[in-house]
Every structure is written in C-alpha cells, then in structure tokens.
N, C-alpha and C positions, 0 to 999 in steps of 0.2 A: 791459864785456864780459868774459866768462870767457876767460882766456888759458891754455889747455892744448892740447897736441898730441894729436890723435886717436891712440889706440894702434894700432900696426901691424896687429894681428890684426883690427881692425874693418874693415880694407881688404877682407877676404873678404866681409863683409856688403855693402860698398859696390859690389862688382862682381856682386852677385847678379842672376840673371836676373829675379827678382821686381821689382827696382828698374826694369828696363826697361819694365815694364807701365805705370808712371806717369811715368817720366823716360826717354824714348827718346833716346839721345844723337845719333843720326843726325837725327832730327826737330828737336831743339834746335839742333844745330850747322849744319845744311845752309844756312840763310840767310846764314851768316857765313864759311864756308870754301869756297874754290875751289882748283882745281888750281894748284900752284906756290907756294902761300902758306907763310910761316913762322909757325908758331903756338907760343906759349908757354903751357904748362899748369903753373900753380903749384899745388903740393900735389896732384899727380895721383893719389895713392894707388896702386892697382894698375892704373890705366889705364882706368877706366870711360869717360872722355871722350877720353883720349889715343889709344887705338887707333882709334876711329872717325874722329877728327880726322886721323890719319895716312893712313887710307884716302882721305879727302876731299881732302887736300893732294896726294895722288898721288906718283908717282915723282919729280916735279920739286920737291916741297915737303918740309918737314920739321916735326917737332914737337919742341920742346925741353921736356923734363919735368924740373922741379926740385922736390925734396922734401928735408925734413930727415932723413928716415928711409931709411937704406940698404936695409932689408928691403922697404920699399914699392917702391923702384926696382928691386931685383932681381926681385921678383915681376912687376912691370910688364914688364921685359925678357923674362922667360919667357913671359908671355902674348902679348907682341908677336911673339916668334919663332913661337909656335904659330899666330898670326893672319897671319903672312907679311908683317908691316910693320916688323920690327925695324930694317931698314936706313933707315927714314924717321924714326926716333925717337932723339934724343940725350938721355941721362939725365945729370943732374948733382945731386950732393949740394950743398945750399945751407946757409947759416947762417940763424939766426932773424932777423937784421937785414940780410941781404944776399942778393939773388937770385943774384948771380954770373953775370949775363947781360949781355953788351954788344952782342949782335947786334940789329939792328933787326927788329921783328916786325910782322906784319900784323894779328894777332889775339892777344890775351892772354885766357886763360881763368882765372878765379878763382872756382871753385866750392867753396862751403862751407869757405873757408880764411881769409878776412880776419879773421873773429872770433877766430882762433887765434893771430894774429901779435902780438908785443909792441908794435909801433908801426905801426899801419895807415897813418898818414900817410906815413911813410917808404916803406913798401911801394908805396903809390899813386904817390909821386913817382918811385920807381925804374921803375915800369911806364910812367909818362908819358914818362920819358927815353928808353926804348927803343922806344916805339911809332913806327912810320913816320908821316909826316904824315897819311896816310889810314888809319892803324891804328885798331883798336877794342879796347876792353876789355869783355868779357862778364862781368859781376860778378853772382854769385848766392850768396845766403846762405840758410841754412835758414829756414823760416817762423817766425812769431812764437812758436811753441812752444819755440824754441831761441834765436833772436836776435830781440829785440823790434823792433817797428816803429821805436821811438825810436833804438835802437842802429843799425839799418840806415840810418836817416836821418843819424845821426852819421857813418857811413862815407861816405855820399854827400856830406856837407859836407866831409869830409876830401879826397874826390876833387876837389871843386870847388877847394879850397885848393891842391891839387897841380897844377891846370891841366887838369882834365878836366871835360867837360860831358856831361850826360845827353842822348842823342839818341833813346832809345827805352826802353820798359819791357816787355821780352818777358815773356810769361806762361809760366813754368816751374812745373809742378805741385809743390807743397810748398815753394816757394821765394819769396824776395823778390829781384827781379832788375832789373838796369839795363844798358843798352848805353851805353858812354861813348866819347867821342872827345876828342882834344886840342883845347884852346881855341885 
C-alpha cells in the first residue's frame, strides 16, 4: 500500500458539502454513536466525521481527534467552534507510529487513514488496546480505485492478528468498510 500522508489542503475537499451527498456522516455514524460516548477519530482531517460525532455524543460525551498535521487540527477546531461543539472535542497531534491515546473509547473511527500509516498492524493493536470491552472500530478505506480489495483484506487480516473480529460490513458509498470488535 502507498504510504503517504494526505496533504493538509486536501482537507478542504474532504469537508466539501458535495461529499455529504454520497457520504452523509450523520447517517453513517448514527447506528454507532449515542449520548455520553467517547469516540476516537483517527486522521480526522478538518472534521467531516468529528463534528457530527461530537453532536451525537452530546454534552456528556467527547471526541478525541488525533492527526499528524497541526494545520488539519487547527482547522477542525475553528470549524467545531463555529458548529458549537468545540467543548466536546479534544485534539491531539500524534506521531506516525503512536496515537498518543490512553483513554478507553467506545468507538474508534478510522476513515481513509489506515492505508497511509507506516505500520497498520501496530495501529490496529493500539486501537484494540484502548477499546472498551464493548467498544467498536468502524474501519473504512477508499474503494478499490485507491485501495485494492486485496490490500483491504490485508488490513482485515492485520486486524484479526491484533485481536479484532469483524462483526459487520456496513455499506458506505465509495468505500470498503468493516465494523470490528475485540475478540
């Protein structure tokens, strides 16, 4: 798999209202997030999923957003302030090989990011370590036009080796996706 980090300026395209036509974050996330949950959003960009997740988690919940790029996180914070949910979002700059998260989470979102990390197996092990016993990982990678089916299966194999099992295959337009839980 190609290992490069999405340029920060592409973040503006990723939060485009046009994207909402085929990937509605509220519709995608609503089966998995409820009031009071702690959600981890890995590689959130400028918050396409982060801000809706913060709304769904409510005042009693929080979203931890970790990214390699400070520019992405700063833009996410500005957008969250405008949306009125900045108090529910914690942003953290992470390292390519370390999420820097120790809190237990109810749901981890990994949208279009696993193919960019240098060691997907390590990332998946870190995620498994912080998932609550009933926690879930919603893993979604771009369609086969960017991440081949074989590459996606390789990610799922790494997830299994990390102690995660597939419990569902949500249909997310333009994506290959899986819902995973701790074994």
